[in-house]
PyMOL commands that place a pseudoatom at each C-alpha (Angstrom):
pseudoatom trace, name=CA, resn=MET, resi=1, chain=A, elem=C, hetatm=0, pos=[15.199, 3.146, -17.896]
pseudoatom trace, name=CA, resn=ASP, resi=2, chain=A, elem=C, hetatm=0, pos=[12.193, 5.637, -16.809]
pseudoatom trace, name=CA, resn=ILE, resi=3, chain=A, elem=C, hetatm=0, pos=[11.068, 3.569, -14.040]
pseudoatom trace, name=CA, resn=ASP, resi=4, chain=A, elem=C, hetatm=0, pos=[12.586, 3.181, -10.551]
pseudoatom trace, name=CA, resn=LEU, resi=5, chain=A, elem=C, hetatm=0, pos=[12.629, -0.886, -11.296]
pseudoatom trace, name=CA, resn=GLN, resi=6, chain=A, elem=C, hetatm=0, pos=[13.752, -1.360, -7.460]
pseudoatom trace, name=CA, resn=LYS, resi=7, chain=A, elem=C, hetatm=0, pos=[10.733, 0.337, -5.682]
pseudoatom trace, name=CA, resn=TRP, resi=8, chain=A, elem=C, hetatm=0, pos=[8.348, -1.685, -8.409]
pseudoatom trace, name=CA, resn=LEU, resi=9, chain=A, elem=C, hetatm=0, pos=[9.867, -4.486, -7.665]
pseudoatom trace, name=CA, resn=GLU, resi=10, chain=A, elem=C, hetatm=0, pos=[9.215, -3.883, -3.753]
pseudoatom trace, name=CA, resn=LYS, resi=11, chain=A, elem=C, hetatm=0, pos=[5.356, -3.198, -4.359]
pseudoatom trace, name=CA, resn=PHE, resi=12, chain=A, elem=C, hetatm=0, pos=[5.382, -6.449, -5.909]
pseudoatom trace, name=CA, resn=GLN, resi=13, chain=A, elem=C, hetatm=0, pos=[6.927, -8.256, -3.186]
pseudoatom trace, name=CA, resn=MET, resi=14, chain=A, elem=C, hetatm=0, pos=[4.343, -6.664, -0.543]
pseudoatom trace, name=CA, resn=GLU, resi=15, chain=A, elem=C, hetatm=0, pos=[1.275, -7.614, -2.735]
pseudoatom trace, name=CA, resn=TRP, resi=16, chain=A, elem=C, hetatm=0, pos=[2.126, -11.324, -3.313]
pseudoatom trace, name=CA, resn=GLU, resi=17, chain=A, elem=C, hetatm=0, pos=[3.950, -12.681, -0.809]
pseudoatom trace, name=CA, resn=ASP, resi=18, chain=A, elem=C, hetatm=0, pos=[1.281, -14.071, 0.979]
pseudoatom trace, name=CA, resn=LYS, resi=19, chain=A, elem=C, hetatm=0, pos=[-0.594, -16.071, -2.242]
pseudoatom trace, name=CA, resn=PRO, resi=20, chain=A, elem=C, hetatm=0, pos=[1.553, -18.814, -2.061]
pseudoatom trace, name=CA, resn=ILE, resi=21, chain=A, elem=C, hetatm=0, pos=[1.890, -21.286, -4.612]
pseudoatom trace, name=CA, resn=GLU, resi=22, chain=A, elem=C, hetatm=0, pos=[1.962, -25.041, -4.373]
pseudoatom trace, name=CA, resn=TYR, resi=23, chain=A, elem=C, hetatm=0, pos=[4.401, -27.832, -5.916]
pseudoatom trace, name=CA, resn=LEU, resi=24, chain=A, elem=C, hetatm=0, pos=[5.685, -31.115, -4.879]
pseudoatom trace, name=CA, resn=ASP, resi=25, chain=A, elem=C, hetatm=0, pos=[8.667, -31.538, -3.304]
pseudoatom trace, name=CA, resn=GLN, resi=26, chain=A, elem=C, hetatm=0, pos=[11.945, -33.802, -3.458]
pseudoatom trace, name=CA, resn=SER, resi=27, chain=A, elem=C, hetatm=0, pos=[10.212, -36.190, -1.034]
pseudoatom trace, name=CA, resn=GLY, resi=28, chain=A, elem=C, hetatm=0, pos=[6.624, -35.768, -3.112]
pseudoatom trace, name=CA, resn=ASN, resi=29, chain=A, elem=C, hetatm=0, pos=[4.516, -34.065, -0.114]
pseudoatom trace, name=CA, resn=TRP, resi=30, chain=A, elem=C, hetatm=0, pos=[2.744, -30.265, -1.694]
pseudoatom trace, name=CA, resn=ASN, resi=31, chain=A, elem=C, hetatm=0, pos=[4.452, -27.980, -0.058]
pseudoatom trace, name=CA, resn=GLU, resi=32, chain=A, elem=C, hetatm=0, pos=[3.928, -23.554, -0.490]
pseudoatom trace, name=CA, resn=ASP, resi=33, chain=A, elem=C, hetatm=0, pos=[6.371, -21.073, -2.017]
pseudoatom trace, name=CA, resn=SER, resi=34, chain=A, elem=C, hetatm=0, pos=[5.555, -18.194, -0.488]
pseudoatom trace, name=CA, resn=ASP, resi=35, chain=A, elem=C, hetatm=0, pos=[8.330, -16.528, -2.946]
pseudoatom trace, name=CA, resn=PRO, resi=36, chain=A, elem=C, hetatm=0, pos=[7.377, -14.786, -5.739]
pseudoatom trace, name=CA, resn=LEU, resi=37, chain=A, elem=C, hetatm=0, pos=[10.947, -15.294, -7.678]
pseudoatom trace, name=CA, resn=PHE, resi=38, chain=A, elem=C, hetatm=0, pos=[10.069, -19.183, -7.381]
pseudoatom trace, name=CA, resn=GLY, resi=39, chain=A, elem=C, hetatm=0, pos=[13.165, -20.261, -5.542]
pseudoatom trace, name=CA, resn=SER, resi=40, chain=A, elem=C, hetatm=0, pos=[11.798, -23.241, -3.811]
pseudoatom trace, name=CA, resn=ILE, resi=41, chain=A, elem=C, hetatm=0, pos=[9.264, -24.766, -6.795]
pseudoatom trace, name=CA, resn=SER, resi=42, chain=A, elem=C, hetatm=0, pos=[12.215, -23.881, -9.359]
pseudoatom trace, name=CA, resn=GLU, resi=43, chain=A, elem=C, hetatm=0, pos=[14.809, -25.610, -7.862]
pseudoatom trace, name=CA, resn=ALA, resi=44, chain=A, elem=C, hetatm=0, pos=[12.331, -28.565, -7.229]
pseudoatom trace, name=CA, resn=ILE, resi=45, chain=A, elem=C, hetatm=0, pos=[11.139, -28.752, -11.085]
pseudoatom trace, name=CA, resn=GLN, resi=46, chain=A, elem=C, hetatm=0, pos=[14.847, -28.261, -11.759]
pseudoatom trace, name=CA, resn=SER, resi=47, chain=A, elem=C, hetatm=0, pos=[15.705, -30.627, -9.526]
pseudoatom trace, name=CA, resn=ARG, resi=48, chain=A, elem=C, hetatm=0, pos=[13.366, -34.109, -11.257]
pseudoatom trace, name=CA, resn=ASP, resi=49, chain=A, elem=C, hetatm=0, pos=[14.693, -32.714, -14.876]
pseudoatom trace, name=CA, resn=PHE, resi=50, chain=A, elem=C, hetatm=0, pos=[11.247, -31.060, -15.424]
pseudoatom trace, name=CA, resn=GLU, resi=51, chain=A, elem=C, hetatm=0, pos=[9.115, -33.519, -14.927]
pseudoatom trace, name=CA, resn=LEU, resi=52, chain=A, elem=C, hetatm=0, pos=[5.541, -31.754, -14.159]
pseudoatom trace, name=CA, resn=SER, resi=53, chain=A, elem=C, hetatm=0, pos=[1.986, -33.320, -12.985]
pseudoatom trace, name=CA, resn=VAL, resi=54, chain=A, elem=C, hetatm=0, pos=[-1.264, -32.785, -13.970]
pseudoatom trace, name=CA, resn=GLY, resi=55, chain=A, elem=C, hetatm=0, pos=[-1.967, -31.940, -10.920]
pseudoatom trace, name=CA, resn=GLU, resi=56, chain=A, elem=C, hetatm=0, pos=[0.929, -29.742, -10.227]
pseudoatom trace, name=CA, resn=LEU, resi=57, chain=A, elem=C, hetatm=0, pos=[0.090, -28.162, -13.386]
pseudoatom trace, name=CA, resn=GLN, resi=58, chain=A, elem=C, hetatm=0, pos=[-3.049, -27.129, -11.831]
pseudoatom trace, name=CA, resn=ARG, resi=59, chain=A, elem=C, hetatm=0, pos=[-1.400, -25.626, -8.876]
pseudoatom trace, name=CA, resn=ILE, resi=60, chain=A, elem=C, hetatm=0, pos=[0.551, -23.097, -10.944]
pseudoatom trace, name=CA, resn=SER, resi=61, chain=A, elem=C, hetatm=0, pos=[-3.073, -22.465, -13.134]
pseudoatom trace, name=CA, resn=GLN, resi=62, chain=A, elem=C, hetatm=0, pos=[-4.539, -21.697, -9.253]
pseudoatom trace, name=CA, resn=TRP, resi=63, chain=A, elem=C, hetatm=0, pos=[-1.510, -19.105, -8.648]
pseudoatom trace, name=CA, resn=LYS, resi=64, chain=A, elem=C, hetatm=0, pos=[-1.825, -17.178, -11.656]
pseudoatom trace, name=CA, resn=LEU, resi=65, chain=A, elem=C, hetatm=0, pos=[-5.299, -16.885, -12.122]
pseudoatom trace, name=CA, resn=GLN, resi=66, chain=A, elem=C, hetatm=0, pos=[-6.215, -17.116, -8.317]
pseudoatom trace, name=CA, resn=SER, resi=67, chain=A, elem=C, hetatm=0, pos=[-8.733, -19.415, -9.138]
pseudoatom trace, name=CA, resn=ARG, resi=68, chain=A, elem=C, hetatm=0, pos=[-9.768, -22.876, -10.299]
pseudoatom trace, name=CA, resn=ARG, resi=69, chain=A, elem=C, hetatm=0, pos=[-11.281, -22.132, -13.160]
pseudoatom trace, name=CA, resn=ASN, resi=70, chain=A, elem=C, hetatm=0, pos=[-8.799, -23.306, -15.835]
pseudoatom trace, name=CA, resn=ASP, resi=71, chain=A, elem=C, hetatm=0, pos=[-8.722, -27.488, -13.819]
pseudoatom trace, name=CA, resn=SER, resi=72, chain=A, elem=C, hetatm=0, pos=[-11.050, -28.385, -15.705]
pseudoatom trace, name=CA, resn=ASN, resi=73, chain=A, elem=C, hetatm=0, pos=[-9.125, -27.683, -18.687]
pseudoatom trace, name=CA, resn=ILE, resi=74, chain=A, elem=C, hetatm=0, pos=[-5.611, -28.885, -17.681]
pseudoatom trace, name=CA, resn=GLN, resi=75, chain=A, elem=C, hetatm=0, pos=[-7.329, -32.182, -16.874]
pseudoatom trace, name=CA, resn=GLN, resi=76, chain=A, elem=C, hetatm=0, pos=[-7.757, -33.619, -19.788]
pseudoatom trace, name=CA, resn=ASN, resi=77, chain=A, elem=C, hetatm=0, pos=[-3.819, -33.244, -20.390]
pseudoatom trace, name=CA, resn=SER, resi=78, chain=A, elem=C, hetatm=0, pos=[-2.298, -36.458, -18.847]
pseudoatom trace, name=CA, resn=ASP, resi=79, chain=A, elem=C, hetatm=0, pos=[0.820, -36.412, -16.733]
pseudoatom trace, name=CA, resn=GLU, resi=80, chain=A, elem=C, hetatm=0, pos=[3.570, -37.601, -19.714]
pseudoatom trace, name=CA, resn=ALA, resi=81, chain=A, elem=C, hetatm=0, pos=[1.779, -35.358, -22.247]
pseudoatom trace, name=CA, resn=VAL, resi=82, chain=A, elem=C, hetatm=0, pos=[2.485, -31.998, -19.845]
pseudoatom trace, name=CA, resn=THR, resi=83, chain=A, elem=C, hetatm=0, pos=[5.834, -32.868, -18.515]
pseudoatom trace, name=CA, resn=LYS, resi=84, chain=A, elem=C, hetatm=0, pos=[6.711, -33.816, -22.661]
pseudoatom trace, name=CA, resn=GLN, resi=85, chain=A, elem=C, hetatm=0, pos=[6.027, -30.683, -23.551]
pseudoatom trace, name=CA, resn=PHE, resi=86, chain=A, elem=C, hetatm=0, pos=[7.438, -28.795, -20.685]
pseudoatom trace, name=CA, resn=GLN, resi=87, chain=A, elem=C, hetatm=0, pos=[10.556, -30.681, -21.522]
pseudoatom trace, name=CA, resn=SER, resi=88, chain=A, elem=C, hetatm=0, pos=[10.388, -30.115, -25.125]
pseudoatom trace, name=CA, resn=ALA, resi=89, chain=A, elem=C, hetatm=0, pos=[10.077, -26.481, -24.174]
pseudoatom trace, name=CA, resn=LEU, resi=90, chain=A, elem=C, hetatm=0, pos=[12.697, -25.275, -21.731]
pseudoatom trace, name=CA, resn=THR, resi=91, chain=A, elem=C, hetatm=0, pos=[14.867, -27.010, -24.964]
pseudoatom trace, name=CA, resn=VAL, resi=92, chain=A, elem=C, hetatm=0, pos=[13.985, -25.235, -28.401]
pseudoatom trace, name=CA, resn=PRO, resi=93, chain=A, elem=C, hetatm=0, pos=[16.266, -22.104, -28.764]
pseudoatom trace, name=CA, resn=THR, resi=94, chain=A, elem=C, hetatm=0, pos=[13.480, -19.398, -29.109]
pseudoatom trace, name=CA, resn=ASP, resi=95, chain=A, elem=C, hetatm=0, pos=[10.934, -17.745, -26.955]
pseudoatom trace, name=CA, resn=ARG, resi=96, chain=A, elem=C, hetatm=0, pos=[7.918, -18.400, -29.614]
pseudoatom trace, name=CA, resn=GLU, resi=97, chain=A, elem=C, hetatm=0, pos=[8.926, -22.197, -29.974]
pseudoatom trace, name=CA, resn=ALA, resi=98, chain=A, elem=C, hetatm=0, pos=[8.866, -22.819, -26.276]
pseudoatom trace, name=CA, resn=ILE, resi=99, chain=A, elem=C, hetatm=0, pos=[5.400, -20.912, -26.025]
pseudoatom trace, name=CA, resn=ALA, resi=100, chain=A, elem=C, hetatm=0, pos=[4.588, -22.871, -29.196]
pseudoatom trace, name=CA, resn=ALA, resi=101, chain=A, elem=C, hetatm=0, pos=[4.949, -26.425, -27.625]
pseudoatom trace, name=CA, resn=LEU, resi=102, chain=A, elem=C, hetatm=0, pos=[3.124, -25.712, -24.909]
pseudoatom trace, name=CA, resn=THR, resi=103, chain=A, elem=C, hetatm=0, pos=[-0.224, -23.969, -25.735]
pseudoatom trace, name=CA, resn=GLU, resi=104, chain=A, elem=C, hetatm=0, pos=[-0.754, -27.689, -27.894]
pseudoatom trace, name=CA, resn=LEU, resi=105, chain=A, elem=C, hetatm=0, pos=[-2.050, -28.214, -24.172]
pseudoatom trace, name=CA, resn=SER, resi=106, chain=A, elem=C, hetatm=0, pos=[-5.420, -27.916, -23.857]
pseudoatom trace, name=CA, resn=GLY, resi=107, chain=A, elem=C, hetatm=0, pos=[-5.972, -25.170, -21.222]
pseudoatom trace, name=CA, resn=ILE, resi=108, chain=A, elem=C, hetatm=0, pos=[-2.657, -23.488, -21.927]
pseudoatom trace, name=CA, resn=GLY, resi=109, chain=A, elem=C, hetatm=0, pos=[-2.653, -19.760, -23.524]
pseudoatom trace, name=CA, resn=VAL, resi=110, chain=A, elem=C, hetatm=0, pos=[0.345, -17.871, -23.808]
pseudoatom trace, name=CA, resn=PRO, resi=111, chain=A, elem=C, hetatm=0, pos=[-0.025, -16.131, -20.646]
pseudoatom trace, name=CA, resn=MET, resi=112, chain=A, elem=C, hetatm=0, pos=[-0.327, -19.297, -18.681]
pseudoatom trace, name=CA, resn=ALA, resi=113, chain=A, elem=C, hetatm=0, pos=[2.668, -20.804, -20.951]
pseudoatom trace, name=CA, resn=SER, resi=114, chain=A, elem=C, hetatm=0, pos=[4.624, -17.780, -19.922]
pseudoatom trace, name=CA, resn=THR, resi=115, chain=A, elem=C, hetatm=0, pos=[4.269, -19.328, -16.256]
pseudoatom trace, name=CA, resn=MET, resi=116, chain=A, elem=C, hetatm=0, pos=[5.275, -22.327, -16.679]
pseudoatom trace, name=CA, resn=LEU, resi=117, chain=A, elem=C, hetatm=0, pos=[8.304, -21.421, -17.981]
pseudoatom trace, name=CA, resn=THR, resi=118, chain=A, elem=C, hetatm=0, pos=[8.994, -19.114, -15.505]
pseudoatom trace, name=CA, resn=VAL, resi=119, chain=A, elem=C, hetatm=0, pos=[8.572, -20.722, -12.112]
pseudoatom trace, name=CA, resn=ALA, resi=120, chain=A, elem=C, hetatm=0, pos=[10.858, -23.475, -14.226]
pseudoatom trace, name=CA, resn=LYS, resi=121, chain=A, elem=C, hetatm=0, pos=[13.468, -20.601, -14.373]
pseudoatom trace, name=CA, resn=PRO, resi=122, chain=A, elem=C, hetatm=0, pos=[12.746, -17.743, -13.090]
pseudoatom trace, name=CA, resn=SER, resi=123, chain=A, elem=C, hetatm=0, pos=[16.215, -15.728, -13.988]
pseudoatom trace, name=CA, resn=GLN, resi=124, chain=A, elem=C, hetatm=0, pos=[16.030, -16.295, -17.938]
pseudoatom trace, name=CA, resn=TYR, resi=125, chain=A, elem=C, hetatm=0, pos=[12.247, -16.572, -18.370]
pseudoatom trace, name=CA, resn=ALA, resi=126, chain=A, elem=C, hetatm=0, pos=[8.927, -13.692, -17.569]
pseudoatom trace, name=CA, resn=ILE, resi=127, chain=A, elem=C, hetatm=0, pos=[6.047, -13.425, -17.172]
pseudoatom trace, name=CA, resn=ILE, resi=128, chain=A, elem=C, hetatm=0, pos=[3.449, -12.094, -19.253]
pseudoatom trace, name=CA, resn=ASP, resi=129, chain=A, elem=C, hetatm=0, pos=[0.042, -10.299, -19.279]
pseudoatom trace, name=CA, resn=TYR, resi=130, chain=A, elem=C, hetatm=0, pos=[-1.517, -6.746, -19.764]
pseudoatom trace, name=CA, resn=ARG, resi=131, chain=A, elem=C, hetatm=0, pos=[-0.033, -5.169, -17.228]
pseudoatom trace, name=CA, resn=ALA, resi=132, chain=A, elem=C, hetatm=0, pos=[3.290, -6.866, -17.655]
pseudoatom trace, name=CA, resn=PHE, resi=133, chain=A, elem=C, hetatm=0, pos=[3.127, -5.756, -21.151]
pseudoatom trace, name=CA, resn=ARG, resi=134, chain=A, elem=C, hetatm=0, pos=[1.412, -2.224, -20.703]
pseudoatom trace, name=CA, resn=GLY, resi=135, chain=A, elem=C, hetatm=0, pos=[4.334, -1.806, -18.118]
pseudoatom trace, name=CA, resn=LEU, resi=136, chain=A, elem=C, hetatm=0, pos=[6.787, -1.590, -21.065]
pseudoatom trace, name=CA, resn=VAL, resi=137, chain=A, elem=C, hetatm=0, pos=[5.898, 1.788, -22.060]
pseudoatom trace, name=CA, resn=GLY, resi=138, chain=A, elem=C, hetatm=0, pos=[6.725, 3.041, -18.629]
pseudoatom trace, name=CA, resn=ALA, resi=139, chain=A, elem=C, hetatm=0, pos=[10.435, 1.700, -18.889]
pseudoatom trace, name=CA, resn=LYS, resi=140, chain=A, elem=C, hetatm=0, pos=[11.335, 1.883, -22.305]
pseudoatom trace, name=CA, resn=PRO, resi=141, chain=A, elem=C, hetatm=0, pos=[8.506, 4.947, -23.772]
pseudoatom trace, name=CA, resn=GLY, resi=142, chain=A, elem=C, hetatm=0, pos=[10.340, 4.798, -27.325]
pseudoatom trace, name=CA, resn=ILE, resi=143, chain=A, elem=C, hetatm=0, pos=[7.811, 1.968, -27.761]
pseudoatom trace, name=CA, resn=GLY, resi=144, chain=A, elem=C, hetatm=0, pos=[4.381, 3.907, -27.145]
pseudoatom trace, name=CA, resn=ASP, resi=145, chain=A, elem=C, hetatm=0, pos=[5.860, 6.851, -29.228]
pseudoatom trace, name=CA, resn=SER, resi=146, chain=A, elem=C, hetatm=0, pos=[3.063, 7.270, -31.503]
pseudoatom trace, name=CA, resn=GLU, resi=147, chain=A, elem=C, hetatm=0, pos=[5.748, 9.866, -33.289]
pseudoatom trace, name=CA, resn=GLN, resi=148, chain=A, elem=C, hetatm=0, pos=[7.234, 6.472, -34.646]
pseudoatom trace, name=CA, resn=TYR, resi=149, chain=A, elem=C, hetatm=0, pos=[5.163, 4.852, -35.903]
pseudoatom trace, name=CA, resn=ALA, resi=150, chain=A, elem=C, hetatm=0, pos=[6.255, 1.845, -36.963]
pseudoatom trace, name=CA, resn=ASP, resi=151, chain=A, elem=C, hetatm=0, pos=[7.423, 0.844, -33.102]
pseudoatom trace, name=CA, resn=TYR, resi=152, chain=A, elem=C, hetatm=0, pos=[4.420, 1.730, -31.695]
pseudoatom trace, name=CA, resn=ALA, resi=153, chain=A, elem=C, hetatm=0, pos=[2.898, -0.128, -34.268]
pseudoatom trace, name=CA, resn=GLU, resi=154, chain=A, elem=C, hetatm=0, pos=[4.081, -2.830, -33.750]
pseudoatom trace, name=CA, resn=PHE, resi=155, chain=A, elem=C, hetatm=0, pos=[4.063, -2.420, -30.206]
pseudoatom trace, name=CA, resn=LEU, resi=156, chain=A, elem=C, hetatm=0, pos=[0.276, -2.335, -30.497]
pseudoatom trace, name=CA, resn=GLU, resi=157, chain=A, elem=C, hetatm=0, pos=[0.173, -5.586, -32.584]
pseudoatom trace, name=CA, resn=TYR, resi=158, chain=A, elem=C, hetatm=0, pos=[1.591, -7.879, -29.942]
pseudoatom trace, name=CA, resn=PHE, resi=159, chain=A, elem=C, hetatm=0, pos=[0.216, -5.803, -27.511]
pseudoatom trace, name=CA, resn=ARG, resi=160, chain=A, elem=C, hetatm=0, pos=[-3.458, -6.755, -28.830]
pseudoatom trace, name=CA, resn=THR, resi=161, chain=A, elem=C, hetatm=0, pos=[-2.676, -10.296, -29.671]
pseudoatom trace, name=CA, resn=TYR, resi=162, chain=A, elem=C, hetatm=0, pos=[-0.185, -11.683, -26.660]
pseudoatom trace, name=CA, resn=LEU, resi=163, chain=A, elem=C, hetatm=0, pos=[-2.815, -14.093, -25.568]
pseudoatom trace, name=CA, resn=LYS, resi=164, chain=A, elem=C, hetatm=0, pos=[-2.618, -16.544, -28.227]
pseudoatom trace, name=CA, resn=ASN, resi=165, chain=A, elem=C, hetatm=0, pos=[0.702, -15.450, -30.398]
pseudoatom trace, name=CA, resn=PRO, resi=166, chain=A, elem=C, hetatm=0, pos=[3.987, -16.735, -29.951]
pseudoatom trace, name=CA, resn=GLU, resi=167, chain=A, elem=C, hetatm=0, pos=[5.429, -13.849, -31.407]
pseudoatom trace, name=CA, resn=ALA, resi=168, chain=A, elem=C, hetatm=0, pos=[4.182, -11.490, -28.783]
pseudoatom trace, name=CA, resn=TYR, resi=169, chain=A, elem=C, hetatm=0, pos=[5.580, -13.555, -26.514]
pseudoatom trace, name=CA, resn=GLN, resi=170, chain=A, elem=C, hetatm=0, pos=[8.756, -13.496, -28.347]
pseudoatom trace, name=CA, resn=PHE, resi=171, chain=A, elem=C, hetatm=0, pos=[8.582, -9.672, -28.720]
pseudoatom trace, name=CA, resn=TYR, resi=172, chain=A, elem=C, hetatm=0, pos=[8.144, -9.226, -24.860]
pseudoatom trace, name=CA, resn=MET, resi=173, chain=A, elem=C, hetatm=0, pos=[11.174, -11.176, -23.700]
pseudoatom trace, name=CA, resn=ASN, resi=174, chain=A, elem=C, hetatm=0, pos=[13.081, -9.031, -25.688]
pseudoatom trace, name=CA, resn=HIS, resi=175, chain=A, elem=C, hetatm=0, pos=[12.229, -6.079, -24.131]
pseudoatom trace, name=CA, resn=VAL, resi=176, chain=A, elem=C, hetatm=0, pos=[12.175, -7.855, -20.734]
pseudoatom trace, name=CA, resn=ARG, resi=177, chain=A, elem=C, hetatm=0, pos=[15.795, -9.398, -20.989]
pseudoatom trace, name=CA, resn=ASP, resi=178, chain=A, elem=C, hetatm=0, pos=[17.098, -5.553, -21.936]
pseudoatom trace, name=CA, resn=ILE, resi=179, chain=A, elem=C, hetatm=0, pos=[15.770, -4.098, -19.013]
pseudoatom trace, name=CA, resn=ALA, resi=180, chain=A, elem=C, hetatm=0, pos=[16.839, -7.347, -16.936]
pseudoatom trace, name=CA, resn=ASP, resi=181, chain=A, elem=C, hetatm=0, pos=[20.401, -7.224, -18.815]
pseudoatom trace, name=CA, resn=ALA, resi=182, chain=A, elem=C, hetatm=0, pos=[20.751, -3.057, -17.779]
pseudoatom trace, name=CA, resn=GLU, resi=183, chain=A, elem=C, hetatm=0, pos=[19.481, -3.334, -14.245]
pseudoatom trace, name=CA, resn=ASP, resi=184, chain=A, elem=C, hetatm=0, pos=[21.793, -6.612, -13.609]
pseudoatom trace, name=CA, resn=ARG, resi=185, chain=A, elem=C, hetatm=0, pos=[18.357, -8.162, -12.466]
pseudoatom trace, name=CA, resn=SER, resi=186, chain=A, elem=C, hetatm=0, pos=[16.083, -11.490, -13.717]
pseudoatom trace, name=CA, resn=ALA, resi=187, chain=A, elem=C, hetatm=0, pos=[13.568, -11.653, -16.357]
pseudoatom trace, name=CA, resn=ARG, resi=188, chain=A, elem=C, hetatm=0, pos=[11.203, -12.157, -13.595]
pseudoatom trace, name=CA, resn=GLN, resi=189, chain=A, elem=C, hetatm=0, pos=[12.141, -8.984, -11.329]
pseudoatom trace, name=CA, resn=VAL, resi=190, chain=A, elem=C, hetatm=0, pos=[10.793, -7.516, -14.483]
pseudoatom trace, name=CA, resn=ASP, resi=191, chain=A, elem=C, hetatm=0, pos=[7.942, -8.320, -15.220]
pseudoatom trace, name=CA, resn=MET, resi=192, chain=A, elem=C, hetatm=0, pos=[7.270, -8.423, -11.584]
pseudoatom trace, name=CA, resn=ALA, resi=193, chain=A, elem=C, hetatm=0, pos=[8.298, -4.501, -11.481]
pseudoatom trace, name=CA, resn=LEU, resi=194, chain=A, elem=C, hetatm=0, pos=[6.390, -3.570, -14.364]
pseudoatom trace, name=CA, resn=TRP, resi=195, chain=A, elem=C, hetatm=0, pos=[3.229, -5.561, -13.389]
pseudoatom trace, name=CA, resn=ALA, resi=196, chain=A, elem=C, hetatm=0, pos=[3.594, -3.453, -10.123]
pseudoatom trace, name=CA, resn=PHE, resi=197, chain=A, elem=C, hetatm=0, pos=[4.352, 0.029, -11.843]
pseudoatom trace, name=CA, resn=ASP, resi=198, chain=A, elem=C, hetatm=0, pos=[1.196, -0.334, -14.207]
pseudoatom trace, name=CA, resn=ARG, resi=199, chain=A, elem=C, hetatm=0, pos=[-1.020, -1.187, -11.680]
pseudoatom trace, name=CA, resn=GLU, resi=200, chain=A, elem=C, hetatm=0, pos=[-0.463, 1.827, -9.864]
pseudoatom trace, name=CA, resn=MET, resi=201, chain=A, elem=C, hetatm=0, pos=[-0.383, 4.148, -12.565]
pseudoatom trace, name=CA, resn=ALA, resi=202, chain=A, elem=C, hetatm=0, pos=[-3.372, 2.662, -14.530]
for i in range(1, 202): cmd.bond("trace and resi %d" % i, "trace and resi %d" % (i + 1))
show_as sticks, trace
zoom trace
């Protein structure tokens, strides 16, 4: 491990603690979760057997994008379709299949699908974006070493296609979970640290 995970985790938490995500609590009221580890929203979603409405999916999208620019795309889905695909994604055996199920929904690409999975089960899943993906090289330099051509070419191909390629998420999660296991952290904690590391180093 070539980066100080705890240092970058703390930096992420300082930056994102004032950007809460809205969710429906057990009483059906809108509430805010300011915990970047998604403690409250994941508990609420799990308590209702992973039912997810279009309205709540919009709030997740707004948090991820820090804007409402995807709202109209998400509104093209029904509550029933969102819940069906969400529940299916959380029962399939691979990350690739989970992402593929969610990207059938309107307005959902790989990064947003990864966010849906992560708010539901932050110990198991991680959010993918270009910063966290690129941050893998800081934690595992071998995958970004051009002298190890096969590994480097694989990394570059998945980095190039991660916005639409479920296989890229599988690749990313394999490395994230390796780091999480080695550092005794959750998958979500790893993506937070990778994001903060890359942001500082870029």
